[in-house]
PASEBA-1860 file (N, C-alpha, C; in nm, 3 decimals):
! residues 216
1> MALNGTLK> 1.938/-3.670/18.896/2.051/-3.746/18.997/2.084/-3.853/18.950 ~ 2.041/-3.935/18.838/2.085/-4.062/18.810/2.166/-4.021/18.704 ~ 2.170/-3.916/18.614/2.234/-3.867/18.539/2.412/-3.815/18.588 ~ 2.346/-3.755/18.702/2.476/-3.711/18.806/2.550/-3.789/18.850 ~ 2.493/-3.925/18.887/2.586/-4.049/18.930/2.639/-4.114/18.835 ~ 2.602/-4.112/18.703/2.688/-4.172/18.576/2.816/-4.088/18.548 ~ 2.769/-3.940/18.568/2.898/-3.846/18.505/3.014/-3.875/18.628 ~ 2.964/-3.903/18.749/3.062/-3.936/18.889/3.143/-4.041/18.861
9> QRAPVTDS> 3.077/-4.142/18.813/3.132/-4.277/18.788/3.230/-4.283/18.663 ~ 3.212/-4.193/18.590/3.272/-4.189/18.420/3.370/-4.053/18.477 ~ 3.393/-4.019/18.576/3.507/-3.911/18.582/3.640/-3.979/18.548 ~ 3.722/-3.870/18.459/3.844/-3.938/18.423/3.932/-3.958/18.555 ~ 4.062/-4.032/18.570/4.158/-4.035/18.632/4.268/-3.933/18.622 ~ 4.296/-3.842/18.687/4.399/-3.728/18.684/4.543/-3.803/18.669 ~ 4.557/-3.930/18.725/4.709/-4.008/18.731/4.732/-4.068/18.625 ~ 4.777/-4.008/18.503/4.736/-4.119/18.361/4.873/-4.272/18.387
17> SGPPPRAG> 4.989/-4.246/18.470/5.038/-4.336/18.518/4.997/-4.465/18.611 ~ 4.906/-4.431/18.636/4.790/-4.543/18.704/4.885/-4.575/18.836 ~ 4.805/-4.663/18.927/4.856/-4.683/19.059/4.927/-4.805/19.052 ~ 5.057/-4.797/19.103/5.149/-4.939/19.094/5.058/-5.045/19.161 ~ 5.116/-5.172/19.113/5.070/-5.317/19.162/5.085/-5.332/19.300 ~ 5.000/-5.429/19.334/4.986/-5.448/19.503/5.142/-5.509/19.527 ~ 5.174/-5.460/19.653/5.339/-5.508/19.716/5.314/-5.602/19.695 ~ 5.447/-5.663/19.641/5.495/-5.816/19.654/5.402/-5.859/19.534
25> AAFGAGRG> 5.315/-5.815/19.440/5.272/-5.887/19.335/5.343/-5.920/19.220 ~ 5.339/-6.062/19.178/5.418/-6.096/19.073/5.337/-6.021/18.934 ~ 5.439/-5.976/18.857/5.403/-5.929/18.725/5.515/-5.985/18.601 ~ 5.424/-5.996/18.512/5.558/-5.978/18.372/5.569/-5.832/18.307 ~ 5.583/-5.869/18.153/5.609/-5.776/18.056/5.541/-5.797/17.958 ~ 5.548/-5.687/17.855/5.487/-5.725/17.717/5.613/-5.812/17.624 ~ 5.556/-5.853/17.519/5.618/-5.921/17.420/5.753/-5.826/17.378 ~ 5.748/-5.680/17.370/5.817/-5.592/17.293/5.941/-5.603/17.399
33> FAWLVVLT> 5.900/-5.577/17.518/5.997/-5.594/17.643/6.061/-5.723/17.666 ~ 6.013/-5.843/17.646/6.054/-5.982/17.647/6.170/-5.966/17.538 ~ 6.152/-5.951/17.394/6.215/-5.945/17.301/6.340/-5.859/17.309 ~ 6.326/-5.738/17.358/6.445/-5.675/17.392/6.536/-5.742/17.508 ~ 6.474/-5.802/17.570/6.572/-5.866/17.676/6.643/-5.988/17.626 ~ 6.592/-6.056/17.538/6.632/-6.171/17.451/6.759/-6.130/17.357 ~ 6.723/-6.028/17.319/6.794/-5.953/17.212/6.917/-5.899/17.282 ~ 6.908/-5.836/17.390/7.030/-5.787/17.460/7.117/-5.895/17.544
41> GASGLLAS> 7.058/-5.983/17.530/7.108/-6.111/17.599/7.186/-6.187/17.489 ~ 7.125/-6.166/17.404/7.199/-6.248/17.280/7.306/-6.174/17.234 ~ 7.307/-6.079/17.211/7.420/-5.962/17.156/7.509/-5.974/17.280 ~ 7.515/-5.955/17.399/7.629/-5.990/17.492/7.672/-6.123/17.458 ~ 7.590/-6.230/17.468/7.655/-6.359/17.473/7.737/-6.365/17.329 ~ 7.688/-6.308/17.219/7.745/-6.331/17.068/7.896/-6.288/17.116 ~ 7.899/-6.126/17.166/8.012/-6.090/17.180/8.122/-6.174/17.273 ~ 8.065/-6.212/17.378/8.133/-6.280/17.470/8.207/-6.391/17.400
49> WVITLDEF> 8.121/-6.454/17.336/8.151/-6.597/17.264/8.300/-6.570/17.182 ~ 8.258/-6.482/17.102/8.360/-6.421/16.994/8.493/-6.409/17.083 ~ 8.470/-6.333/17.168/8.639/-6.270/17.227/8.669/-6.401/17.300 ~ 8.588/-6.482/17.356/8.649/-6.601/17.455/8.721/-6.693/17.340 ~ 8.680/-6.706/17.230/8.731/-6.799/17.119/8.888/-6.698/17.069 ~ 8.868/-6.603/17.066/8.964/-6.510/17.020/9.105/-6.503/17.157 ~ 9.044/-6.499/17.252/9.143/-6.512/17.372/9.212/-6.660/17.380 ~ 9.143/-6.740/17.354/9.199/-6.915/17.362/9.290/-6.881/17.256
57> ELLWNPDF> 9.273/-6.852/17.115/9.321/-6.853/17.013/9.483/-6.741/17.033 ~ 9.501/-6.666/17.092/9.574/-6.586/17.172/9.659/-6.653/17.247 ~ 9.612/-6.765/17.361/9.731/-6.828/17.411/9.775/-6.946/17.367 ~ 9.714/-7.002/17.251/9.787/-7.061/17.161/9.880/-7.027/17.064 ~ 9.856/-6.880/17.019/9.910/-6.821/16.942/9.970/-6.713/16.928 ~ 10.053/-6.625/17.025/10.095/-6.478/17.081/10.085/-6.408/16.984 ~ 10.111/-6.444/16.829/10.091/-6.384/16.720/9.985/-6.349/16.647 ~ 9.860/-6.429/16.694/9.730/-6.417/16.643/9.668/-6.258/16.634
65> VPGCSLNP> 9.640/-6.217/16.520/9.575/-6.096/16.543/9.417/-6.108/16.479 ~ 9.335/-6.078/16.592/9.181/-6.115/16.594/9.121/-6.014/16.451 ~ 9.019/-6.099/16.408/8.971/-6.024/16.245/8.911/-5.846/16.312 ~ 8.851/-5.821/16.435/8.836/-5.714/16.450/8.941/-5.587/16.475 ~ 9.050/-5.662/16.442/9.186/-5.529/16.502/9.213/-5.496/16.353 ~ 9.130/-5.363/16.317/9.118/-5.301/16.193/9.240/-5.183/16.172 ~ 9.275/-5.134/16.275/9.364/-4.989/16.294/9.431/-4.971/16.417 ~ 9.509/-4.899/16.442/9.541/-4.845/16.588/9.472/-4.801/16.693
73> VISCGNIM> 9.326/-4.772/16.634/9.242/-4.761/16.731/9.145/-4.846/16.733 ~ 9.092/-4.912/16.686/8.987/-5.013/16.677/9.073/-5.166/16.668 ~ 9.145/-5.188/16.799/9.215/-5.287/16.794/9.178/-5.418/16.907 ~ 9.130/-5.498/16.902/9.062/-5.597/16.967/9.215/-5.653/17.039 ~ 9.311/-5.712/16.973/9.406/-5.776/17.047/9.503/-5.692/17.137 ~ 9.484/-5.560/17.114/9.565/-5.446/17.241/9.474/-5.484/17.354 ~ 9.323/-5.484/17.349/9.252/-5.481/17.455/9.267/-5.665/17.531 ~ 9.266/-5.710/17.462/9.268/-5.859/17.507/9.407/-5.892/17.586
81> KSAQASVF> 9.517/-5.841/17.518/9.629/-5.835/17.597/9.650/-5.775/17.704 ~ 9.578/-5.684/17.751/9.577/-5.601/17.847/9.535/-5.628/17.981 ~ 9.592/-5.597/18.122/9.563/-5.675/18.229/9.419/-5.674/18.256 ~ 9.358/-5.552/18.206/9.203/-5.534/18.227/9.121/-5.633/18.154 ~ 9.175/-5.703/18.079/9.102/-5.813/18.024/9.096/-5.945/18.083 ~ 9.122/-5.932/18.239/9.143/-6.029/18.285/9.135/-6.009/18.464 ~ 9.012/-5.926/18.492/9.024/-5.854/18.625/9.036/-5.946/18.713 ~ 8.931/-6.069/18.726/8.897/-6.187/18.834/9.006/-6.303/18.819
89> GFPNPMLG> 9.101/-6.270/18.715/9.179/-6.408/18.701/9.168/-6.490/18.611 ~ 9.053/-6.452/18.511/9.013/-6.511/18.399/8.980/-6.443/18.292 ~ 8.997/-6.458/18.182/8.892/-6.351/18.075/8.760/-6.307/18.076 ~ 8.732/-6.165/18.098/8.647/-6.132/18.138/8.499/-6.166/18.058 ~ 8.527/-6.182/17.944/8.407/-6.263/17.861/8.357/-6.400/17.908 ~ 8.419/-6.480/18.012/8.355/-6.588/18.044/8.257/-6.541/18.175 ~ 8.298/-6.442/18.204/8.198/-6.372/18.303/8.038/-6.354/18.244 ~ 8.083/-6.300/18.100/7.967/-6.255/18.020/7.910/-6.378/17.972
97> LVAYGIVC> 7.959/-6.485/17.933/7.881/-6.591/17.888/7.772/-6.646/18.005 ~ 7.799/-6.602/18.127/7.727/-6.654/18.201/7.628/-6.545/18.254 ~ 7.661/-6.413/18.239/7.521/-6.300/18.260/7.457/-6.318/18.160 ~ 7.484/-6.310/18.076/7.402/-6.317/17.903/7.322/-6.400/17.882 ~ 7.415/-6.514/17.926/7.306/-6.625/17.941/7.186/-6.634/17.996 ~ 7.208/-6.618/18.144/7.097/-6.587/18.243/6.979/-6.435/18.149 ~ 7.028/-6.355/18.143/6.966/-6.267/18.096/6.881/-6.347/17.948 ~ 6.919/-6.387/17.882/6.845/-6.453/17.759/6.719/-6.560/17.815
105> CAGMSLLA> 6.776/-6.643/17.915/6.656/-6.720/18.001/6.552/-6.653/18.050 ~ 6.598/-6.536/18.096/6.476/-6.445/18.136/6.425/-6.383/18.060 ~ 6.468/-6.359/17.927/6.358/-6.305/17.836/6.292/-6.426/17.776 ~ 6.342/-6.546/17.752/6.237/-6.645/17.718/6.158/-6.675/17.815 ~ 6.172/-6.659/17.902/6.076/-6.706/18.024/5.946/-6.596/18.021 ~ 6.001/-6.453/17.979/5.907/-6.372/17.963/5.823/-6.370/17.857 ~ 5.878/-6.422/17.746/5.783/-6.432/17.619/5.696/-6.554/17.628 ~ 5.749/-6.636/17.747/5.636/-6.758/17.723/5.514/-6.726/17.848
113> GGRFGRWY> 5.526/-6.613/17.888/5.417/-6.559/17.966/5.445/-6.563/18.119 ~ 5.572/-6.590/18.139/5.651/-6.575/18.282/5.607/-6.445/18.387 ~ 5.575/-6.471/18.490/5.539/-6.358/18.571/5.621/-6.380/18.704 ~ 5.694/-6.244/18.744/5.800/-6.281/18.843/5.756/-6.197/18.966 ~ 5.820/-6.254/19.074/5.808/-6.152/19.205/5.877/-6.022/19.229 ~ 5.850/-5.955/19.296/5.916/-5.828/19.291/6.079/-5.859/19.347 ~ 6.139/-5.965/19.409/6.254/-5.991/19.440/6.337/-6.048/19.311 ~ 6.260/-6.108/19.217/6.328/-6.160/19.089/6.366/-6.036/19.009
121> WLALNAGA> 6.292/-5.907/18.993/6.297/-5.815/18.928/6.391/-5.700/18.963 ~ 6.407/-5.697/19.120/6.511/-5.610/19.168/6.658/-5.719/19.163 ~ 6.639/-5.837/19.155/6.786/-5.896/19.128/6.822/-5.875/19.019 ~ 6.727/-5.887/18.895/6.783/-5.868/18.776/6.820/-5.708/18.751 ~ 6.759/-5.632/18.815/6.770/-5.476/18.791/6.927/-5.491/18.858 ~ 6.957/-5.540/18.963/7.092/-5.519/19.042/7.205/-5.582/18.959 ~ 7.146/-5.668/18.894/7.279/-5.769/18.798/7.318/-5.641/18.690 ~ 7.174/-5.604/18.648/7.213/-5.521/18.536/7.281/-5.398/18.587
129> LLGVVFVS> 7.246/-5.332/18.695/7.354/-5.238/18.763/7.516/-5.242/18.769 ~ 7.509/-5.364/18.796/7.644/-5.426/18.861/7.735/-5.432/18.688 ~ 7.635/-5.487/18.566/7.699/-5.482/18.453/7.737/-5.345/18.387 ~ 7.629/-5.250/18.434/7.687/-5.114/18.384/7.822/-5.029/18.440 ~ 7.778/-5.072/18.571/7.911/-5.003/18.654/8.038/-5.100/18.594 ~ 8.052/-5.212/18.569/8.140/-5.259/18.529/8.197/-5.210/18.388 ~ 8.098/-5.212/18.267/8.131/-5.174/18.152/8.186/-5.019/18.146 ~ 8.105/-4.941/18.238/8.166/-4.804/18.250/8.309/-4.785/18.285
137> WLQFESLY> 8.371/-4.877/18.378/8.492/-4.893/18.425/8.598/-4.932/18.304 ~ 8.522/-5.032/18.227/8.600/-5.110/18.102/8.593/-4.992/18.014 ~ 8.521/-4.919/17.999/8.519/-4.758/17.877/8.600/-4.664/17.908 ~ 8.615/-4.654/18.045/8.708/-4.561/18.095/8.862/-4.592/18.071 ~ 8.888/-4.735/18.096/9.026/-4.808/18.101/9.070/-4.803/17.925 ~ 8.935/-4.854/17.846/8.981/-4.869/17.703/9.000/-4.724/17.633 ~ 8.950/-4.617/17.697/8.966/-4.492/17.597/9.080/-4.425/17.681 ~ 9.132/-4.420/17.802/9.214/-4.353/17.851/9.340/-4.408/17.922
145> RIDALCLW> 9.358/-4.533/17.915/9.446/-4.645/17.955/9.501/-4.724/17.850 ~ 9.439/-4.806/17.799/9.480/-4.888/17.712/9.486/-4.835/17.561 ~ 9.393/-4.736/17.561/9.399/-4.649/17.434/9.367/-4.746/17.302 ~ 9.247/-4.806/17.322/9.216/-4.891/17.216/9.091/-4.921/17.199 ~ 9.020/-4.982/17.142/8.857/-5.013/17.124/8.840/-5.132/17.066 ~ 8.762/-5.225/17.116/8.708/-5.363/17.085/8.581/-5.322/17.039 ~ 8.529/-5.353/16.912/8.410/-5.366/16.873/8.298/-5.445/16.891 ~ 8.345/-5.568/16.934/8.272/-5.666/17.021/8.221/-5.617/17.131
153> CCLAWVAT> 8.343/-5.578/17.219/8.321/-5.492/17.369/8.209/-5.403/17.342 ~ 8.207/-5.305/17.258/8.114/-5.210/17.219/7.992/-5.266/17.222 ~ 7.975/-5.409/17.141/7.856/-5.446/17.120/7.784/-5.476/17.271 ~ 7.863/-5.535/17.360/7.854/-5.577/17.488/7.773/-5.460/17.573 ~ 7.877/-5.352/17.542/7.831/-5.206/17.622/7.691/-5.175/17.601 ~ 7.692/-5.143/17.455/7.546/-5.127/17.449/7.438/-5.222/17.478 ~ 7.450/-5.352/17.449/7.342/-5.423/17.517/7.324/-5.408/17.660 ~ 7.426/-5.391/17.768/7.425/-5.374/17.893/7.337/-5.260/17.924
161> IVLFWRVT> 7.390/-5.126/17.868/7.329/-5.030/17.890/7.176/-5.030/17.858 ~ 7.138/-5.080/17.790/7.018/-5.089/17.705/6.936/-5.157/17.824 ~ 6.994/-5.268/17.849/6.899/-5.357/17.955/6.896/-5.296/18.052 ~ 6.969/-5.244/18.140/6.975/-5.168/18.273/6.874/-5.055/18.261 ~ 6.871/-4.984/18.154/6.755/-4.872/18.173/6.639/-4.919/18.135 ~ 6.593/-5.030/18.066/6.472/-5.056/18.049/6.451/-5.166/18.189 ~ 6.524/-5.230/18.225/6.448/-5.291/18.333/6.428/-5.185/18.466 ~ 6.534/-5.103/18.473/6.483/-5.002/18.539/6.349/-4.909/18.513
169> TLNLVKGA> 6.311/-4.898/18.406/6.201/-4.807/18.367/6.099/-4.906/18.395 ~ 6.110/-5.039/18.366/5.985/-5.121/18.389/5.946/-5.123/18.539 ~ 6.033/-5.149/18.635/6.057/-5.131/18.776/5.977/-5.032/18.826 ~ 6.030/-4.927/18.772/5.970/-4.791/18.829/5.824/-4.771/18.781 ~ 5.767/-4.812/18.665/5.661/-4.825/18.624/5.575/-4.898/18.736 ~ 5.614/-5.024/18.730/5.534/-5.132/18.806/5.524/-5.104/18.926 ~ 5.617/-5.035/19.001/5.636/-4.994/19.140/5.726/-5.110/19.235 ~ 5.785/-5.176/19.144/5.894/-5.233/19.232/6.000/-5.157/19.310
177> LPAPGWAR> 6.033/-5.023/19.226/6.116/-4.964/19.301/6.056/-4.835/19.328 ~ 6.084/-4.791/19.456/5.952/-4.698/19.509/5.999/-4.569/19.423 ~ 5.888/-4.478/19.380/5.925/-4.356/19.321/5.762/-4.279/19.336 ~ 5.796/-4.140/19.328/5.648/-4.067/19.334/5.574/-4.097/19.175 ~ 5.454/-4.067/19.163/5.370/-4.095/19.077/5.408/-4.035/18.955 ~ 5.456/-3.873/18.966/5.526/-3.827/18.849/5.632/-3.879/18.764 ~ 5.740/-3.957/18.876/5.840/-3.981/18.825/5.809/-4.129/18.722 ~ 5.708/-4.212/18.783/5.663/-4.311/18.715/5.610/-4.296/18.577
185> GLFCEFGW> 5.549/-4.184/18.599/5.469/-4.147/18.449/5.583/-4.070/18.379 ~ 5.659/-4.013/18.413/5.788/-3.967/18.343/5.871/-4.091/18.269 ~ 5.875/-4.197/18.329/5.961/-4.284/18.291/5.870/-4.386/18.188 ~ 5.731/-4.390/18.186/5.659/-4.454/18.120/5.648/-4.384/18.017 ~ 5.685/-4.241/17.994/5.642/-4.174/17.855/5.788/-4.154/17.778 ~ 5.909/-4.159/17.853/6.032/-4.140/17.836/6.134/-4.215/17.823 ~ 6.092/-4.336/17.897/6.204/-4.421/17.913/6.286/-4.474/17.840 ~ 6.266/-4.453/17.711/6.314/-4.491/17.594/6.472/-4.408/17.588
193> AVPVLHIG> 6.441/-4.245/17.597/6.524/-4.175/17.581/6.645/-4.175/17.680 ~ 6.640/-4.245/17.798/6.759/-4.256/17.873/6.838/-4.326/17.843 ~ 6.851/-4.445/17.766/6.949/-4.504/17.721/7.012/-4.486/17.620 ~ 6.899/-4.429/17.521/6.972/-4.332/17.383/7.058/-4.243/17.432 ~ 7.053/-4.144/17.543/7.142/-4.028/17.581/7.258/-4.092/17.626 ~ 7.247/-4.222/17.738/7.334/-4.282/17.806/7.436/-4.322/17.660 ~ 7.410/-4.383/17.598/7.472/-4.414/17.474/7.544/-4.342/17.386 ~ 7.460/-4.205/17.348/7.496/-4.102/17.285/7.636/-4.030/17.358
201> VVAMLILT> 7.637/-4.037/17.480/7.737/-3.985/17.575/7.844/-4.042/17.570 ~ 7.843/-4.208/17.569/7.962/-4.278/17.512/8.002/-4.258/17.411 ~ 7.926/-4.262/17.288/7.992/-4.214/17.116/8.061/-4.126/17.126 ~ 8.018/-3.993/17.199/8.092/-3.854/17.231/8.203/-3.851/17.292 ~ 8.207/-3.923/17.390/8.348/-3.953/17.461/8.450/-4.028/17.351 ~ 8.424/-4.110/17.263/8.470/-4.179/17.160/8.538/-4.100/17.055 ~ 8.432/-4.020/17.025/8.470/-3.949/16.909/8.559/-3.869/16.934 ~ 8.549/-3.764/17.076/8.662/-3.674/17.122/8.761/-3.735/17.144
209> RWWDFWTG> 8.768/-3.858/17.194/8.901/-3.926/17.242/8.979/-3.915/17.104 ~ 8.946/-3.951/16.999/9.018/-3.978/16.899/8.980/-3.895/16.747 ~ 8.945/-3.797/16.821/8.905/-3.678/16.698/8.987/-3.675/16.589 ~ 9.134/-3.666/16.620/9.240/-3.648/16.515/9.244/-3.766/16.413 ~ 9.231/-3.896/16.498/9.229/-4.007/16.444/9.088/-4.003/16.312 ~ 8.980/-4.001/16.356/8.870/-4.007/16.273/8.865/-3.883/16.158 ~ 8.903/-3.769/16.170/8.923/-3.655/16.097/9.052/-3.626/16.046 ~ 9.148/-3.703/16.056/9.256/-3.686/15.978/9.275/-3.765/15.827
END
């Protein structure tokens, strides 16, 4: 009987993903995730800073050629001179300076052991979602309207995509976003594959858009 009770107590849990935290409970993240948030924020911040400096240089000198204008396709100057580069009436990278700065602060807070409520994680997720929607529109405009690429913009695209999917994965696994147990387990196991697939699709679109140029 005692052996029976011991075996029952040690019976394995079938749901490997585990239950979500108590509703409304604050939670943090591991150092790996925190560093990823810092790096994505810093990458976007760097790209925004460089593009902003080049934008100001273009205002002072219309003949200025940015250093990342390498050929007819990789032409940051054409991107910066387009109407899409100032959607809200000011250069887009100025928005990035604020947004990616916030991301860096969030990552540093996590590195310091910060724990945040569900509302904070959902706000970060919503901000990252808006960022992905915006860069997806910019990708379309860049490929099929402006007909040019900016390498610094591409860096910001990658940073935003990675940030969005990793924050979404964390929120699903921690239960901040409602999802069935199998979905939480799937994202817990293969969450890394989603941003890789997303970036791969964008890379394939770029490759096919200028296939003749790359292979000519």
